[in-house]
C-alpha positions in Angstrom: -24.9 -15.9 -65.9 -28.2 -16.0 -67.7 -30.8 -18.8 -67.1 -34.0 -19.4 -69.1 -37.0 -20.1 -66.9 -39.1 -22.0 -69.4 -40.0 -22.6 -73.1 -40.1 -19.6 -75.2 -42.7 -18.6 -78.0 -45.0 -21.7 -78.0 -48.1 -21.2 -80.3 -51.2 -23.3 -79.8 -53.7 -23.4 -82.7 -57.2 -23.0 -81.4 -58.8 -23.9 -84.8 -57.9 -25.5 -88.2 -58.1 -24.3 -91.7 -61.2 -25.8 -93.3 -61.3 -26.1 -97.0 -64.7 -26.9 -98.6 -64.9 -27.8 -102.2 -68.3 -27.2 -103.7 -68.9 -28.5 -107.2 -71.2 -26.7 -109.5 -72.2 -27.2 -113.1 -72.6 -24.8 -116.0 -76.3 -25.3 -115.8 -76.8 -26.7 -119.3 -75.3 -30.1 -118.7 -73.7 -30.0 -122.1 -70.4 -29.3 -121.0 -70.1 -30.9 -117.8 -67.4 -28.6 -116.9 -67.1 -28.4 -113.3 -66.2 -25.2 -111.8 -64.8 -25.6 -108.6 -65.3 -22.9 -106.2 -62.9 -22.7 -103.3 -64.5 -21.6 -100.2 -62.0 -21.0 -97.6 -63.3 -20.7 -94.1 -60.7 -19.5 -91.8 -61.3 -20.2 -88.3 -60.0 -17.7 -86.0 -56.7 -18.7 -84.9 -55.9 -17.9 -81.4 -52.3 -17.7 -80.6 -51.6 -18.3 -77.1 -48.5 -16.6 -76.3 -47.1 -18.2 -73.3 -45.1 -15.7 -71.5 -41.9 -17.1 -70.7 -40.3 -16.0 -67.5 -36.7 -15.2 -68.1 -34.6 -14.5 -65.0 -31.4 -12.8 -65.7 -29.1 -13.0 -62.8 -26.6 -10.3 -62.8 -23.2 -11.4 -63.6 -21.1 -11.5 -60.4 -17.9 -9.8 -61.0 -15.6 -9.8 -58.1 -12.9 -7.2 -58.3 -10.7 -7.5 -55.3 -9.3 -4.2 -54.7 -5.6 -4.0 -53.9 -5.4 -4.0 -50.2 -4.4 -0.4 -49.8 -5.1 0.7 -46.3 -4.9 4.4 -45.8 -4.6 5.1 -42.2 -5.6 8.6 -41.2 -2.6 10.7 -40.3 -2.7 11.4 -36.6 -1.2 14.5 -35.4 -0.7 14.6 -31.7 -0.2 18.0 -30.3 1.2 17.8 -26.8 0.9 20.9 -24.9 3.9 21.8 -22.9 3.5 20.7 -19.3 3.9 23.6 -16.9 5.1 22.5 -13.5 4.4 24.7 -10.6 6.6 22.6 -8.3 9.0 24.9 -6.5 12.5 23.9 -6.9 15.8 25.4 -5.7 18.5 25.9 -8.3 21.8 25.6 -6.6 25.0 26.9 -8.1 27.9 25.1 -6.5 29.7 26.8 -3.7 31.3 25.8 -0.4 29.1 23.7 1.9 28.5 25.4 5.3 27.0 23.8 8.3 24.1 25.6 10.1 21.4 25.0 12.7 18.5 23.2 10.9 20.2 23.3 7.5 23.2 23.3 5.3 24.2 26.2 3.1 25.5 25.7 -0.4 26.9 28.9 -1.9 24.2 31.5 -1.2 21.4 28.9 -0.9 20.1 27.6 2.4 18.9 23.9 2.2 16.8 23.5 5.4 15.6 20.3 7.1 12.4 19.2 5.5 13.7 19.5 2.0 13.1 16.4 -0.2 15.8 13.8 -0.3 16.7 14.1 -4.0 16.7 17.9 -3.9 19.0 17.9 -0.9 21.4 15.3 -2.5 21.6 17.4 -5.7 22.3 20.6 -3.7 25.1 19.0 -1.6 26.5 17.2 -4.6 26.8 20.6 -6.4 29.4 21.5 -3.7 31.0 18.2 -2.7 30.6 16.2 -5.9 28.9 12.8 -6.3 28.1 10.8 -3.2 30.7 8.2 -2.2 28.0 6.0 -0.6 24.2 5.8 -0.6 22.5 3.3 1.7 19.1 3.6 -0.1 16.0 3.2 2.1 16.9 0.7 4.8 15.3 -0.5 8.1 15.4 2.3 10.7 17.4 0.1 13.0 20.7 0.3 11.2 24.3 1.4 11.3 23.1 4.9 11.8 21.6 3.9 15.2 18.0 3.7 16.2 16.4 6.1 13.8 12.8 7.3 13.2 10.6 4.5 11.9 10.1 2.9 9.5 13.1 3.5 7.2 16.2 5.6 7.0 18.5 6.7 4.2 22.1 7.8 4.6 24.1 9.5 1.8 27.8 10.0 2.3 30.3 12.4 0.8 33.4 11.1 2.4 33.3 12.4 6.0 29.9 14.2 5.6 26.6 12.2 6.0 23.1 13.5 5.2 20.2 11.5 6.8 16.7 11.2 5.4 13.5 9.8 6.9 9.9 9.1 5.9 8.7 9.5 9.5 6.9 12.5 10.8 9.3 15.1 12.2 9.1 18.8 13.0 10.0 19.4 9.4 7.7 17.3 7.3 4.7 15.0 7.5 4.6 11.2 7.8 5.4 9.5 4.5 7.3 12.4 3.1 11.0 11.5 2.3 13.0 14.5 3.7 16.2 15.8 5.1 16.2 15.8 8.9 19.8 15.4 10.1 23.5 15.4 9.2 26.7 14.0 10.7 30.2 15.4 10.4 32.6 13.4 12.6 36.3 13.9 12.8 37.2 10.5 11.2 37.3 12.0 7.7 37.7 15.7 8.1 37.1 17.5 4.8 37.4 21.0 6.0 33.8 21.9 6.6 32.9 24.7 9.1 29.7 26.1 10.7 28.3 29.5 9.6 30.2 31.1 12.4 33.5 29.6 11.4 33.8 26.6 13.8 35.2 23.3 12.5 36.3 19.9 13.6 39.7 20.2 15.3 39.0 23.7 16.7 39.2 24.3 20.4 36.3 23.9 22.8 37.2 27.5 23.8 36.3 28.7 20.3 33.2 26.7 20.3 32.1 28.2 23.6 32.9 31.7 22.4 30.8 31.2 19.3 27.7 29.7 20.9 27.8 30.4 24.6 24.4 31.5 25.9 21.5 30.3 28.0 20.8 27.3 25.8 24.4 26.2 25.2 25.4 22.9 26.8 28.9 21.5 27.4 29.0 18.5 29.7 30.8 15.2 30.1 29.3 12.6 27.8 27.1 10.2 29.7 28.5 7.1 27.9 32.2 8.2 28.4 32.9 10.7 31.0 36.3 11.5 29.6 34.7 12.9 26.5 32.6 16.1 26.2 29.2 16.5 24.8 28.0 19.9 23.6 24.8 21.4 22.0 23.7 24.8 21.0 20.2 23.9 22.3 19.7 20.2 23.2 15.9 20.6 23.2 15.6 22.0 19.7 15.3 19.7 16.7 17.4 22.2 14.7 20.3 22.1 17.1 24.0 21.8 16.4 25.6 19.2 18.7 28.7 17.1 18.9 31.6 15.8 20.9 34.9 16.9 22.1 38.0 15.5 23.7 36.8 17.0 27.0 35.1 20.0 28.5 38.0 22.4 29.0 38.7 25.2 26.7 41.9 23.5 25.6 40.1 20.4 24.4 39.2 20.0 20.8 36.0 19.4 18.8 35.8 15.9 17.4 32.3 16.0 15.8 29.7 18.5 14.6 26.2 17.2 13.9 22.9 18.8 12.9 19.3 17.9 14.0 18.2 15.3 16.4 19.8 12.4 14.6 19.4 8.8 15.6 19.7 7.3 19.1 22.3 4.8 20.2 
């Protein structure tokens, strides 16, 4: 757009053209012929040029670019995470009962092992659990267990117990394996590492574990039953019950660890 700021090219005459006619005669008067002499006096003409101010505003051309947004290509290079956590790879094999542990194939899974690692190891031998209580109050169907919570995972007749309480095997707040139960109610053919199983005689039990720490006494809550332990003062003990205390009686339960109270 162009806009004129004022009048353009105005000329102001500072003077006027003066024409003087002077008459003169031929001098003899006979012929009164008048010669007219034209005297032109030109007054200086001053032309005032008024400078006009012309403001030329640039034309505003708005070209709206096509909204093409080019987002920079982001290449995320994720470095492979290297874990230094020690894990036990278990290849399935028979589950064997031992003091302070279970053995799967050639791998010992001791008390203090994390709950999920223990469950995976046992499952590689016995298959998927048939029941999992999850973390529940320590006062539960498993008895009076270490506070504050307990978890019991079942494979038919075998039960692994886990706690978050401080034990001889792990610190407070660490979910870990601390005990197992194997009662006669659902015998699945498990044996200890010296070949003793539920249903075997008390005589075979005594022969396998007899020694200064071995205990075989009537059970305090039912004197007709027998209670036995490989070392009742050790948290890694094997212990259980029998139909009595004679060599002819039979083993009715094999448990590991300290378990939960009545």
